[in-house]
N, C-alpha and C positions, 0 to 999 in steps of 0.2 A: 138373867143378868140385869143388874140395876146400875145405871150410870147417872151420876149427878155431876153437873158442871158448875164451876164457880167462875164468875167473870166480873168485869166492870163494864157497865153499859152507860152510854151517854143518854140521859133522860132529863127533860125539863131544864136544860142548860147546865147540868152538872154530871160528873162521873159518879155513878152509884154502884154499890156492890149488887150482884145479881146471882141468884142460885136457881138452878133449873133441874128438875128430875126429868130425864128423857123418856119419851113415849117409846113404844116397841119399835116403831118405824125409825125413830131417831137413833135408838140403840143399834139397829141394823146398819144405819149409815155410818155411825161412829166406828163400829166393829169392822165394817168393810174398809174404811179409811185406815184404821189401825193395822189391819192385815196388809194393806198396800204399803204402808210405811215400813212394816217389818220386812216385807219382801225386798224393798229397796236396800235395806241394811244388811241382810244375811240371806244365804241360799236356803237354808232350812228354817223358814220363818216361824216364829212363835211370838206374837205381840208382847212387848214389854210395857211397863207403865208409861214410859216416854212415848211409845207408839200410840197409846190411847189418848194421851194429852195432845199429841200432834193431830190425831184423827178428829178429836173434838174441836180443836182449833180450826182445822180445815173445814169442818161442817158448819160451825157456828160463828167464827170471827166475821165481823162485818165492818167495813170502812167505806162509808159513802162520802165522807168529807176528808179533807187533808188533816194530817196529824195536828197541825197548829190550830185548826178550826173544825172540830168534830161536829157532826150533825146528829139529830135525834135518831137513836137506834144503833149507832156505832157500838161495837162490842168487841172485847178482847178477853178470851178465855185464859185464865191463869192457873187453873187447877181442875182436876177431874178425879172423881171417886168412882172406881169400878168395884162394885160389891163393897168390900171393906178395905181396898187398897187405894191410897191417895197418891197422886203425882202432881207436882206443882212447879211453877216457874216464878221465882221470887222477884225478878225485876218488875213484873206487872203488878205484884202486890205493892211494891214500893211506889209505883206510879199512883196506885189507888190511895195510898196513905198521904202522898204529897198533895193530891187533889182535895183531900178532905181536911187538911189543916187549916 
């Protein structure tokens, strides 16, 4: 399984788009988290796209600074690609666009 995440990351004083292909260990972590999210949702769990997005967010999102004053390395995952399936959250993309105007 290949998982690629798309995020915005605070680097050098600006929010920048970030793309990351997960290592095998990171894939395991995201899948474990997605399975946990699926189990919270339904009894007979089978992770859906939204579960993988929530799993990647749980593993990779980082907020060391407050929202109004982010610090180097803060990151928000807004989309994840699992093999050929993509799941995303548009509000974060809009934040990214606003920051780059």
